[in-house]
N, C-alpha and C positions, 0 to 999 in steps of 0.2 A: 504494500499499500504506500502511496506517495503522499506525503504531508507537507504543506507550506505553512511556515511560521513567520510572524513578524518579530524582530528582535530589537531590543534596546539595551544600551549600556556597553556595547562593543565599541572600541575606540581605534583599534589598529590591527595590523595583520597578525601580530603576535596573539591577540584576543581571538582572532579567527582560527588560528592553528591550534591553540589550547582547547577551544570549543569543539573543533573538528575530532581532535583525539579523544576527548572524553565521550563524545556521542558515538564514535566508531568502536571504542572499547566496550560500550554497552550494547552493541549489536546493531547499531543503525548504519545505513550507508548514506553518506553525505553526498547528494547529487549537485548541490550548490549552496554556496554560502557567500554572504557579504556582511557588511557592517549592520544592515537593517533587515535582511531576509535570509531564511534558511529553507532549504528543500531537502527532505529526508525521505529515504525509503526504508521502511520497517516491515518486518515480517508479519505474517498473520498471527493474531494473537497477542502481539506486543501492544502496549497501551502508550498512546502518545503523551499522556500525563506523566508517565515515568520519564520521558525524555525532556519534558518541560521542567521537571523537578532537577534533572541533572544540569540543565541550563541555569536555573536559579541557584543551585549550589555552587556553580562556577562563578557566580557573581553577576549574572545578567538576568534579563527578563525576556519572556517570550509568550506569545499568544497566537492562536491560530489565525492565519491571514484571511482576510475577507477580500476577495477578488471582485 
């Protein structure tokens, strides 16, 4: 399943790299990431809420994107 999130709090490429590593180590495939947006591919049965919590624990905020 592909999920798009809006991000806040990321300031630099280092933040992006840190967040990518955290999410991928939790089992998500990062399809695209910028300072303001994130596109993840997660497996069936994985909950997006768990990944939002990982983002928050890393010091950033996320919510489901509204296109």
